[in-house]
VOVEXLO-921427 format. One record per residue (C-alpha): x, y, z; chain; residue number from 1. Coordinates in steps of 0.1 Angstrom, whole numbers. Example, Ala and Ser with C-alpha at 12.3 -4.5 7.8 and 13.67 -1.06 7.14 Angstrom:
<sites>
123 | -45 | 78 | A | 1
137 | -11 | 71 | A | 2
</sites>
This chain:
<sites>
-144 | -178 | -297 | A | 1
-134 | -190 | -259 | A | 2
-102 | -192 | -246 | A | 3
-93 | -211 | -212 | A | 4
-60 | -209 | -190 | A | 5
-55 | -242 | -174 | A | 6
-29 | -249 | -144 | A | 7
-20 | -284 | -142 | A | 8
-12 | -295 | -108 | A | 9
-28 | -266 | -94 | A | 10
-21 | -272 | -59 | A | 11
15 | -279 | -63 | A | 12
20 | -247 | -84 | A | 13
4 | -226 | -58 | A | 14
29 | -242 | -30 | A | 15
57 | -237 | -50 | A | 16
54 | -201 | -62 | A | 17
76 | -185 | -40 | A | 18
102 | -211 | -47 | A | 19
105 | -220 | -82 | A | 20
138 | -230 | -79 | A | 21
125 | -266 | -64 | A | 22
111 | -280 | -94 | A | 23
146 | -291 | -103 | A | 24
141 | -312 | -70 | A | 25
119 | -342 | -59 | A | 26
91 | -326 | -43 | A | 27
57 | -340 | -27 | A | 28
29 | -322 | -15 | A | 29
9 | -336 | 14 | A | 30
-24 | -327 | 25 | A | 31
-22 | -323 | 62 | A | 32
-62 | -320 | 66 | A | 33
-67 | -356 | 62 | A | 34
-70 | -377 | 89 | A | 35
-40 | -395 | 78 | A | 36
-17 | -375 | 57 | A | 37
-7 | -386 | 26 | A | 38
7 | -374 | -8 | A | 39
-18 | -356 | -31 | A | 40
8 | -347 | -55 | A | 41
42 | -346 | -73 | A | 42
65 | -332 | -98 | A | 43
80 | -349 | -121 | A | 44
115 | -355 | -105 | A | 45
96 | -372 | -75 | A | 46
74 | -396 | -100 | A | 47
103 | -404 | -116 | A | 48
117 | -420 | -84 | A | 49
84 | -441 | -77 | A | 50
67 | -415 | -55 | A | 51
29 | -413 | -62 | A | 52
-3 | -400 | -50 | A | 53
-15 | -418 | -20 | A | 54
19 | -426 | -3 | A | 55
24 | -418 | 35 | A | 56
53 | -391 | 37 | A | 57
70 | -420 | 57 | A | 58
67 | -443 | 26 | A | 59
75 | -413 | 2 | A | 60
110 | -405 | 22 | A | 61
119 | -444 | 20 | A | 62
116 | -441 | -18 | A | 63
138 | -412 | -20 | A | 64
160 | -398 | 5 | A | 65
162 | -363 | -10 | A | 66
125 | -358 | -11 | A | 67
112 | -323 | -2 | A | 68
79 | -327 | 17 | A | 69
57 | -293 | 13 | A | 70
22 | -291 | 27 | A | 71
-9 | -279 | 10 | A | 72
-21 | -244 | 18 | A | 73
-57 | -233 | 14 | A | 74
-41 | -195 | 17 | A | 75
-15 | -200 | -11 | A | 76
-39 | -215 | -34 | A | 77
-66 | -187 | -27 | A | 78
-36 | -162 | -37 | A | 79
-27 | -181 | -66 | A | 80
-65 | -183 | -79 | A | 81
-67 | -143 | -71 | A | 82
-36 | -140 | -93 | A | 83
-47 | -157 | -124 | A | 84
-80 | -141 | -123 | A | 85
-65 | -106 | -120 | A | 86
-42 | -115 | -146 | A | 87
-70 | -128 | -169 | A | 88
-90 | -97 | -165 | A | 89
-64 | -74 | -173 | A | 90
-68 | -93 | -210 | A | 91
-108 | -95 | -212 | A | 92
-137 | -84 | -189 | A | 93
-157 | -116 | -194 | A | 94
-139 | -142 | -171 | A | 95
-150 | -173 | -153 | A | 96
-134 | -192 | -123 | A | 97
-144 | -227 | -139 | A | 98
-126 | -246 | -113 | A | 99
-95 | -242 | -92 | A | 100
-66 | -239 | -117 | A | 101
-92 | -233 | -148 | A | 102
-105 | -199 | -158 | A | 103
-123 | -194 | -190 | A | 104
-126 | -163 | -211 | A | 105
-148 | -150 | -236 | A | 106
-129 | -133 | -264 | A | 107
-157 | -118 | -282 | A | 108
-157 | -80 | -283 | A | 109
-119 | -78 | -279 | A | 110
-106 | -47 | -301 | A | 111
-75 | -66 | -313 | A | 112
-96 | -95 | -324 | A | 113
-132 | -80 | -335 | A | 114
-121 | -74 | -371 | A | 115
-109 | -107 | -380 | A | 116
-138 | -124 | -363 | A | 117
-164 | -103 | -381 | A | 118
-149 | -113 | -412 | A | 119
-147 | -150 | -407 | A | 120
-183 | -147 | -397 | A | 121
-191 | -138 | -432 | A | 122
-166 | -162 | -448 | A | 123
-176 | -193 | -469 | A | 124
-146 | -214 | -459 | A | 125
-130 | -201 | -428 | A | 126
-108 | -227 | -426 | A | 127
-88 | -219 | -457 | A | 128
-92 | -181 | -459 | A | 129
-64 | -158 | -453 | A | 130
-91 | -143 | -427 | A | 131
-86 | -172 | -408 | A | 132
-47 | -171 | -409 | A | 133
-48 | -137 | -398 | A | 134
-70 | -143 | -368 | A | 135
-46 | -174 | -358 | A | 136
-16 | -152 | -359 | A | 137
-37 | -122 | -337 | A | 138
-46 | -153 | -312 | A | 139
-10 | -162 | -310 | A | 140
4 | -130 | -303 | A | 141
-26 | -125 | -276 | A | 142
-21 | -158 | -260 | A | 143
18 | -155 | -259 | A | 144
12 | -122 | -237 | A | 145
-12 | -139 | -217 | A | 146
14 | -167 | -209 | A | 147
44 | -144 | -205 | A | 148
22 | -121 | -179 | A | 149
15 | -155 | -161 | A | 150
48 | -168 | -162 | A | 151
59 | -136 | -145 | A | 152
38 | -147 | -117 | A | 153
57 | -180 | -115 | A | 154
23 | -200 | -130 | A | 155
29 | -223 | -157 | A | 156
-4 | -224 | -175 | A | 157
-15 | -242 | -209 | A | 158
-38 | -219 | -230 | A | 159
-67 | -236 | -254 | A | 160
-85 | -217 | -278 | A | 161
-116 | -231 | -295 | A | 162
-152 | -220 | -307 | A | 163
-168 | -232 | -275 | A | 164
-160 | -232 | -239 | A | 165
-159 | -272 | -236 | A | 166
-136 | -271 | -267 | A | 167
-112 | -247 | -253 | A | 168
-112 | -266 | -221 | A | 169
-102 | -296 | -237 | A | 170
-74 | -278 | -258 | A | 171
-58 | -264 | -230 | A | 172
-59 | -298 | -209 | A | 173
-52 | -321 | -235 | A | 174
-37 | -305 | -264 | A | 175
-5 | -315 | -259 | A | 176
-15 | -354 | -254 | A | 177
-33 | -353 | -287 | A | 178
-2 | -336 | -306 | A | 179
22 | -365 | -289 | A | 180
-4 | -393 | -301 | A | 181
-7 | -381 | -337 | A | 182
30 | -376 | -340 | A | 183
34 | -413 | -328 | A | 184
6 | -423 | -355 | A | 185
23 | -405 | -381 | A | 186
61 | -417 | -373 | A | 187
47 | -450 | -380 | A | 188
50 | -469 | -417 | A | 189
15 | -474 | -428 | A | 190
0 | -511 | -427 | A | 191
-12 | -525 | -464 | A | 192
-45 | -515 | -470 | A | 193
-46 | -491 | -446 | A | 194
-51 | -452 | -449 | A | 195
-23 | -430 | -441 | A | 196
-32 | -404 | -414 | A | 197
-35 | -369 | -424 | A | 198
-8 | -346 | -419 | A | 199
-31 | -320 | -402 | A | 200
-48 | -352 | -379 | A | 201
-65 | -325 | -353 | A | 202
-65 | -294 | -373 | A | 203
-51 | -276 | -345 | A | 204
-19 | -254 | -343 | A | 205
-2 | -261 | -310 | A | 206
24 | -238 | -301 | A | 207
44 | -229 | -270 | A | 208
19 | -201 | -266 | A | 209
-15 | -221 | -271 | A | 210
-35 | -246 | -285 | A | 211
-60 | -233 | -314 | A | 212
-86 | -254 | -324 | A | 213
-100 | -247 | -360 | A | 214
-116 | -280 | -367 | A | 215
-134 | -293 | -334 | A | 216
-148 | -325 | -349 | A | 217
-114 | -334 | -357 | A | 218
-101 | -325 | -326 | A | 219
-128 | -341 | -304 | A | 220
-121 | -376 | -316 | A | 221
-87 | -380 | -310 | A | 222
-90 | -371 | -274 | A | 223
-86 | -401 | -250 | A | 224
-116 | -414 | -231 | A | 225
-100 | -398 | -196 | A | 226
-108 | -362 | -212 | A | 227
-146 | -370 | -210 | A | 228
-140 | -375 | -170 | A | 229
-158 | -407 | -165 | A | 230
-160 | -427 | -133 | A | 231
-137 | -453 | -125 | A | 232
-159 | -481 | -132 | A | 233
-169 | -470 | -165 | A | 234
-133 | -461 | -172 | A | 235
-125 | -500 | -165 | A | 236
-155 | -510 | -185 | A | 237
-145 | -489 | -219 | A | 238
-109 | -503 | -212 | A | 239
-124 | -536 | -213 | A | 240
-144 | -528 | -247 | A | 241
-110 | -520 | -262 | A | 242
-122 | -480 | -264 | A | 243
-91 | -456 | -262 | A | 244
-105 | -423 | -275 | A | 245
-135 | -405 | -279 | A | 246
-136 | -410 | -317 | A | 247
-138 | -447 | -308 | A | 248
-166 | -441 | -285 | A | 249
-190 | -420 | -306 | A | 250
-186 | -446 | -335 | A | 251
-205 | -468 | -308 | A | 252
-236 | -446 | -310 | A | 253
-252 | -430 | -282 | A | 254
-283 | -453 | -279 | A | 255
-266 | -482 | -277 | A | 256
-238 | -471 | -255 | A | 257
-270 | -454 | -229 | A | 258
-285 | -485 | -230 | A | 259
-256 | -505 | -219 | A | 260
-239 | -479 | -193 | A | 261
-269 | -461 | -182 | A | 262
-273 | -423 | -176 | A | 263
-235 | -418 | -170 | A | 264
-233 | -421 | -208 | A | 265
-253 | -394 | -217 | A | 266
-230 | -372 | -198 | A | 267
-197 | -386 | -216 | A | 268
-217 | -378 | -251 | A | 269
-223 | -341 | -237 | A | 270
-188 | -336 | -228 | A | 271
-179 | -348 | -263 | A | 272
-204 | -319 | -281 | A | 273
-185 | -295 | -304 | A | 274
-213 | -273 | -308 | A | 275
-230 | -273 | -273 | A | 276
-226 | -234 | -257 | A | 277
-234 | -226 | -224 | A | 278
-234 | -190 | -210 | A | 279
-202 | -177 | -184 | A | 280
-205 | -174 | -150 | A | 281
-186 | -141 | -153 | A | 282
-169 | -127 | -121 | A | 283
-150 | -98 | -110 | A | 284
-114 | -106 | -95 | A | 285
-112 | -93 | -56 | A | 286
-89 | -64 | -51 | A | 287
-72 | -85 | -24 | A | 288
-33 | -87 | -30 | A | 289
-21 | -112 | -2 | A | 290
9 | -137 | -2 | A | 291
17 | -158 | 28 | A | 292
43 | -184 | 33 | A | 293
53 | -207 | 59 | A | 294
91 | -216 | 66 | A | 295
102 | -250 | 68 | A | 296
126 | -246 | 97 | A | 297
122 | -212 | 121 | A | 298
143 | -185 | 111 | A | 299
160 | -158 | 137 | A | 300
178 | -135 | 113 | A | 301
165 | -108 | 89 | A | 302
181 | -121 | 55 | A | 303
157 | -152 | 48 | A | 304
127 | -130 | 56 | A | 305
137 | -102 | 33 | A | 306
146 | -126 | 8 | A | 307
111 | -142 | 10 | A | 308
97 | -106 | 13 | A | 309
113 | -94 | -20 | A | 310
94 | -121 | -36 | A | 311
64 | -112 | -21 | A | 312
68 | -76 | -34 | A | 313
77 | -84 | -67 | A | 314
47 | -107 | -74 | A | 315
19 | -78 | -59 | A | 316
37 | -53 | -77 | A | 317
32 | -76 | -112 | A | 318
-5 | -79 | -100 | A | 319
-10 | -41 | -95 | A | 320
3 | -32 | -127 | A | 321
-16 | -61 | -143 | A | 322
-50 | -43 | -129 | A | 323
-37 | -9 | -132 | A | 324
-35 | -2 | -93 | A | 325
-14 | 13 | -70 | A | 326
-4 | 4 | -32 | A | 327
-16 | 29 | -10 | A | 328
-3 | 7 | 25 | A | 329
12 | -24 | 31 | A | 330
9 | -47 | 62 | A | 331
30 | -77 | 68 | A | 332
22 | -102 | 100 | A | 333
49 | -123 | 114 | A | 334
39 | -156 | 132 | A | 335
63 | -167 | 158 | A | 336
71 | -200 | 171 | A | 337
56 | -189 | 209 | A | 338
25 | -183 | 193 | A | 339
25 | -147 | 193 | A | 340
21 | -126 | 164 | A | 341
39 | -94 | 150 | A | 342
17 | -70 | 127 | A | 343
29 | -36 | 112 | A | 344
10 | -14 | 89 | A | 345
28 | 9 | 70 | A | 346
15 | 40 | 51 | A | 347
30 | 50 | 18 | A | 348
38 | 85 | 15 | A | 349
28 | 83 | -23 | A | 350
5 | 53 | -37 | A | 351
28 | 35 | -57 | A | 352
34 | -1 | -73 | A | 353
74 | 5 | -78 | A | 354
89 | -29 | -64 | A | 355
122 | -12 | -53 | A | 356
102 | 14 | -33 | A | 357
78 | -10 | -12 | A | 358
111 | -29 | -6 | A | 359
128 | -2 | 9 | A | 360
102 | 8 | 31 | A | 361
100 | -29 | 45 | A | 362
139 | -32 | 48 | A | 363
137 | 0 | 65 | A | 364
115 | -11 | 92 | A | 365
128 | -46 | 98 | A | 366
160 | -33 | 104 | A | 367
151 | -22 | 138 | A | 368
127 | -49 | 148 | A | 369
132 | -77 | 175 | A | 370
110 | -106 | 181 | A | 371
109 | -123 | 216 | A | 372
111 | -157 | 191 | A | 373
120 | -172 | 158 | A | 374
94 | -166 | 133 | A | 375
79 | -195 | 114 | A | 376
55 | -179 | 90 | A | 377
50 | -145 | 70 | A | 378
22 | -128 | 53 | A | 379
21 | -100 | 31 | A | 380
-4 | -76 | 20 | A | 381
-12 | -44 | 0 | A | 382
-43 | -22 | -1 | A | 383
-48 | -12 | -36 | A | 384
-61 | 24 | -48 | A | 385
-65 | 42 | -78 | A | 386
-36 | 62 | -93 | A | 387
-42 | 98 | -86 | A | 388
-30 | 126 | -110 | A | 389
-22 | 160 | -95 | A | 390
-20 | 194 | -115 | A | 391
5 | 217 | -97 | A | 392
2 | 253 | -100 | A | 393
26 | 273 | -121 | A | 394
48 | 281 | -88 | A | 395
43 | 251 | -70 | A | 396
67 | 223 | -66 | A | 397
65 | 189 | -52 | A | 398
91 | 169 | -38 | A | 399
114 | 151 | -63 | A | 400
110 | 116 | -47 | A | 401
85 | 116 | -18 | A | 402
95 | 80 | -12 | A | 403
130 | 85 | -6 | A | 404
119 | 117 | 19 | A | 405
98 | 94 | 40 | A | 406
128 | 68 | 38 | A | 407
150 | 92 | 53 | A | 408
126 | 102 | 82 | A | 409
119 | 64 | 88 | A | 410
158 | 60 | 92 | A | 411
160 | 93 | 113 | A | 412
131 | 79 | 137 | A | 413
147 | 47 | 142 | A | 414
182 | 68 | 148 | A | 415
166 | 93 | 173 | A | 416
130 | 81 | 178 | A | 417
97 | 87 | 163 | A | 418
91 | 116 | 189 | A | 419
120 | 137 | 179 | A | 420
110 | 140 | 142 | A | 421
85 | 159 | 127 | A | 422
72 | 193 | 117 | A | 423
68 | 215 | 147 | A | 424
34 | 230 | 154 | A | 425
22 | 256 | 180 | A | 426
5 | 244 | 213 | A | 427
-28 | 265 | 219 | A | 428
-10 | 278 | 251 | A | 429
8 | 306 | 265 | A | 430
38 | 291 | 274 | A | 431
67 | 302 | 252 | A | 432
82 | 277 | 229 | A | 433
55 | 251 | 234 | A | 434
50 | 227 | 204 | A | 435
45 | 194 | 193 | A | 436
54 | 176 | 164 | A | 437
35 | 161 | 136 | A | 438
42 | 140 | 106 | A | 439
53 | 163 | 76 | A | 440
26 | 170 | 52 | A | 441
28 | 184 | 18 | A | 442
-4 | 181 | 7 | A | 443
-27 | 212 | 6 | A | 444
-2 | 232 | 30 | A | 445
-18 | 262 | 44 | A | 446
-24 | 295 | 23 | A | 447
-2 | 323 | 39 | A | 448
-23 | 353 | 46 | A | 449
-3 | 388 | 47 | A | 450
-18 | 414 | 69 | A | 451
-10 | 450 | 64 | A | 452
-1 | 467 | 98 | A | 453
11 | 503 | 102 | A | 454
51 | 502 | 108 | A | 455
47 | 522 | 142 | A | 456
25 | 495 | 157 | A | 457
44 | 466 | 143 | A | 458
57 | 444 | 171 | A | 459
97 | 451 | 182 | A | 460
118 | 421 | 167 | A | 461
129 | 398 | 196 | A | 462
164 | 380 | 191 | A | 463
162 | 348 | 211 | A | 464
183 | 331 | 229 | A | 465
182 | 293 | 231 | A | 466
188 | 288 | 259 | A | 467
180 | 317 | 277 | A | 468
209 | 330 | 293 | A | 469
211 | 325 | 333 | A | 470
213 | 363 | 351 | A | 471
219 | 374 | 385 | A | 472
194 | 403 | 390 | A | 473
189 | 427 | 419 | A | 474
157 | 435 | 427 | A | 475
138 | 461 | 452 | A | 476
102 | 462 | 467 | A | 477
80 | 491 | 477 | A | 478
86 | 500 | 513 | A | 479
54 | 511 | 522 | A | 480
31 | 484 | 521 | A | 481
0 | 509 | 505 | A | 482
24 | 523 | 480 | A | 483
12 | 525 | 443 | A | 484
33 | 523 | 413 | A | 485
26 | 517 | 374 | A | 486
35 | 490 | 358 | A | 487
59 | 510 | 337 | A | 488
83 | 527 | 352 | A | 489
119 | 548 | 352 | A | 490
146 | 549 | 379 | A | 491
158 | 583 | 391 | A | 492
180 | 584 | 420 | A | 493
165 | 551 | 433 | A | 494
129 | 562 | 430 | A | 495
104 | 545 | 403 | A | 496
92 | 576 | 383 | A | 497
59 | 564 | 361 | A | 498
61 | 564 | 320 | A | 499
34 | 564 | 297 | A | 500
17 | 535 | 291 | A | 501
17 | 516 | 259 | A | 502
-22 | 514 | 256 | A | 503
-22 | 555 | 262 | A | 504
0 | 555 | 235 | A | 505
-25 | 531 | 215 | A | 506
-54 | 556 | 224 | A | 507
-36 | 586 | 213 | A | 508
-22 | 575 | 182 | A | 509
-56 | 557 | 172 | A | 510
-76 | 584 | 152 | A | 511
-44 | 589 | 131 | A | 512
-45 | 553 | 116 | A | 513
-82 | 551 | 112 | A | 514
-104 | 555 | 86 | A | 515
-119 | 588 | 79 | A | 516
-158 | 597 | 85 | A | 517
-178 | 584 | 56 | A | 518
-215 | 588 | 48 | A | 519
-236 | 559 | 58 | A | 520
-254 | 547 | 27 | A | 521
-286 | 559 | 21 | A | 522
-283 | 591 | 48 | A | 523
-266 | 622 | 51 | A | 524
-253 | 615 | 84 | A | 525
-212 | 610 | 84 | A | 526
-205 | 579 | 103 | A | 527
-183 | 582 | 135 | A | 528
-147 | 572 | 133 | A | 529
-139 | 536 | 152 | A | 530
-106 | 534 | 167 | A | 531
-89 | 507 | 158 | A | 532
-65 | 488 | 184 | A | 533
-35 | 467 | 176 | A | 534
-26 | 435 | 202 | A | 535
-7 | 452 | 228 | A | 536
9 | 434 | 256 | A | 537
-7 | 445 | 288 | A | 538
10 | 440 | 323 | A | 539
-9 | 415 | 345 | A | 540
-6 | 439 | 372 | A | 541
-25 | 465 | 351 | A | 542
-47 | 443 | 339 | A | 543
-62 | 433 | 371 | A | 544
-64 | 465 | 388 | A | 545
-86 | 481 | 357 | A | 546
-110 | 451 | 360 | A | 547
-115 | 457 | 397 | A | 548
-118 | 495 | 391 | A | 549
-86 | 506 | 410 | A | 550
-53 | 523 | 400 | A | 551
-25 | 510 | 383 | A | 552
-6 | 491 | 411 | A | 553
13 | 462 | 412 | A | 554
17 | 432 | 434 | A | 555
31 | 441 | 466 | A | 556
56 | 410 | 465 | A | 557
66 | 415 | 430 | A | 558
103 | 420 | 427 | A | 559
112 | 449 | 407 | A | 560
147 | 444 | 387 | A | 561
170 | 473 | 394 | A | 562
205 | 458 | 381 | A | 563
214 | 429 | 363 | A | 564
248 | 407 | 358 | A | 565
251 | 385 | 331 | A | 566
270 | 375 | 298 | A | 567
247 | 395 | 277 | A | 568
245 | 429 | 298 | A | 569
261 | 443 | 329 | A | 570
247 | 476 | 351 | A | 571
221 | 495 | 363 | A | 572
185 | 494 | 346 | A | 573
170 | 527 | 335 | A | 574
134 | 518 | 320 | A | 575
118 | 489 | 326 | A | 576
81 | 475 | 319 | A | 577
65 | 445 | 337 | A | 578
55 | 422 | 350 | A | 579
35 | 402 | 326 | A | 580
24 | 372 | 342 | A | 581
19 | 340 | 328 | A | 582
12 | 304 | 340 | A | 583
-3 | 271 | 329 | A | 584
-12 | 233 | 339 | A | 585
-15 | 239 | 373 | A | 586
-29 | 207 | 376 | A | 587
-4 | 187 | 364 | A | 588
30 | 180 | 377 | A | 589
46 | 200 | 346 | A | 590
30 | 233 | 360 | A | 591
46 | 263 | 349 | A | 592
46 | 302 | 357 | A | 593
68 | 330 | 350 | A | 594
71 | 369 | 351 | A | 595
84 | 389 | 321 | A | 596
101 | 422 | 320 | A | 597
115 | 443 | 294 | A | 598
142 | 464 | 306 | A | 599
167 | 489 | 294 | A | 600
205 | 493 | 306 | A | 601
223 | 521 | 309 | A | 602
243 | 518 | 277 | A | 603
208 | 512 | 254 | A | 604
205 | 475 | 253 | A | 605
165 | 466 | 258 | A | 606
164 | 431 | 271 | A | 607
135 | 408 | 279 | A | 608
140 | 394 | 313 | A | 609
122 | 365 | 327 | A | 610
117 | 351 | 361 | A | 611
108 | 317 | 368 | A | 612
108 | 296 | 400 | A | 613
148 | 283 | 390 | A | 614
157 | 321 | 392 | A | 615
160 | 352 | 364 | A | 616
170 | 348 | 329 | A | 617
177 | 369 | 300 | A | 618
156 | 354 | 272 | A | 619
163 | 379 | 244 | A | 620
172 | 413 | 230 | A | 621
155 | 436 | 212 | A | 622
169 | 450 | 178 | A | 623
</sites>
């Protein structure tokens, strides 16, 4: 069994797919690719007022002043073709793109139809067997679901089902015509001596879902000759002969018709065959999800743009669902009246196909978008991917709604700027508070590594002031040009008294925290203990003097704080360590340098003083 999806007036349906409300109005489709644009198709309302193919737009408007003109678009037809192929692929893996607007489906192998089809093959009378009725019911349910899926994409399709691709195509294209003609024959009173038409003249079942052909011979003889698609000259000759149906043509005999009409008659009889099978040229639908639209008038506000984008999102969401895919990013392209273009690429935090989520992202971004000229066209594209499944650990929690979180970030970025929203990350620099903002990421966060450090070697907590407190500091310098002092000192009667250095403390206390001597593997000699130093802050002057092989002496021009006046502390300083010097970016205008001091006041407060080019500051207090 084969099924055929036929979209009547395919070009017009593709052009009005995003404007379904226009089917109730008179609409004509004009092909702008022709040297002289002419009407190539029209809907029923336009044909009712005399608009037909071949008229120029001016002639068509003269016949109907309310006529709406739409231009044929190759992009819209390609999007409609992709949509119908993706929809058909969701029902069967064996599909063929027979022609624009026509798709052939092989029903063999479908799980929901396999049992009934196998029973019919072994049944002697398939037309009356209960298995045939069961298969017909299954086919009606299957075709109803297929037609509903196509209707959700704003595509009105006719579905034909038959034993061969040729019969199925005839059923999809001419099933309604055959039924109407058969009903007219049944309504006429029988002539004297004539045979009353059969109640089931074509042995087919026509419903709102599909035309199912169970007796191909009876169905084919009732088709009009136009179903065989003869040339214009042959169709005129057959009309003069009084041949109107395929049955009348077949009654003439193939040899007699070929003798009079030539080789084209062979093609007509081949198209009327009820037993010819051909292999399908199966295709895979492209994973391309694009929609485009050309506005009739230029738009300058966001409301019409959001209206058409909402329809784009609904269409693509339906197509993604049929294919079992989700969108990982979306792109929209705006064509302006000036010829310029605006394109934006938005990455989705968690791939999804929910239409509300995708539309909210577009709406949030378009709220702050400004263009230099009106918009005349828009295109929308979604990049598909497979949905991901993630298993969280027992104590791991995910965001309740990642899309809502990203939408909030987007709104904040629109308000304060994109460079002011993100997760702070420390820069690879010695400058304090040097950081940069990166987009928040909750996928694979870095593991927290705990390091056990002895309590005595843990750094003292520093309570930072943000911003730093301005301070007035009294400083002194060495009177003698060659005087030497250690970076750590105490003040006694105005003189600096050296104090014990932090690195000396580490050297003395190191053996207490190092591992005991253990014998080497394979020898009886004990292993020498190794001193383990912790990271300490060594003053710049001390480090430079040690590297030079000199005693610890600071720079002669380094100011030494002796008293402080600030909102944090006031009075003379009793103990001080420093300076710890740091600088960077000397090759840039934003060069920086600073001297740090750790000092203690008379009342016991331990402060972090910083001397910069713009003065002294209290950076924090040690608790």
